C-alpha positions as CSV (number, residue, x, y, z in Angstrom):
1,M,-0.1,-0.2,0.0
2,D,1.5,3.4,-0.9
3,E,1.7,6.3,1.2
4,Q,-1.1,8.2,-0.2
5,H,-3.6,5.1,0.0
6,E,-2.4,4.5,3.7
7,A,-3.2,8.4,4.5
8,I,-6.7,8.1,2.8
9,E,-7.3,5.0,4.8
10,A,-6.3,6.6,8.0
11,V,-8.7,9.7,7.2
12,L,-11.7,7.5,6.6
13,K,-11.3,5.2,10.0
14,P,-13.3,7.7,12.1
15,V,-15.9,8.0,9.5
16,R,-16.2,4.1,9.3
17,E,-16.4,3.9,13.2
18,A,-19.0,6.7,13.6
19,F,-21.1,4.8,10.7
20,R,-20.7,1.6,12.6
21,A,-22.1,3.3,15.8
22,L,-25.7,3.8,14.1
23,D,-27.7,0.9,14.6
24,G,-31.5,0.1,15.3
25,H,-31.2,-0.2,18.9
26,L,-30.4,3.6,19.6
27,T,-32.5,5.7,21.5
28,L,-33.4,8.9,19.8
29,D,-30.9,10.9,21.9
30,E,-28.2,8.3,21.3
31,A,-29.2,8.3,17.5
32,R,-28.7,12.1,17.4
33,V,-25.3,11.9,19.2
34,A,-24.3,9.4,16.6
35,I,-25.5,11.1,13.6
36,R,-23.7,14.3,14.8
37,K,-20.5,12.4,15.1
38,L,-20.7,11.0,11.7
39,H,-21.5,14.3,10.4
40,T,-18.5,15.8,12.1
41,A,-16.1,12.9,10.9
42,T,-17.5,13.2,7.5
43,E,-16.7,16.8,7.4
44,Q,-13.1,16.4,8.8
45,A,-12.4,13.4,6.3
46,D,-13.6,15.5,3.5
47,D,-11.1,18.5,4.5
48,D,-8.2,15.9,5.0
49,L,-8.8,14.3,1.7
50,R,-8.6,17.5,0.0
51,E,-5.3,18.2,1.7
52,I,-4.2,14.8,0.4
53,K,-5.4,15.6,-3.1
54,L,-3.7,18.9,-3.2
55,A,-0.3,17.4,-1.5
56,A,-0.3,14.9,-4.5
57,L,-0.5,17.6,-7.2
58,P,2.7,18.8,-8.7
59,R,4.1,22.1,-7.4
60,F,4.7,25.2,-9.9
61,S,8.0,26.4,-9.6
62,P,8.6,29.6,-11.7
63,P,11.4,29.6,-14.1
64,G,14.4,30.8,-12.8
């Protein structure tokens, strides 16, 4: 597994964990907390994945 793939897997781990916390046996309040955690993890993953993608792009160096 290359470094970028490992970084992506690490970013997605909290999202997967938050998703697994959702099940049919939660109270309404527990479900709200779980959904909030999933939402937060998803937003963070989106930001982190964007950074990984930008890091993989070639850097522009002005001629000099």
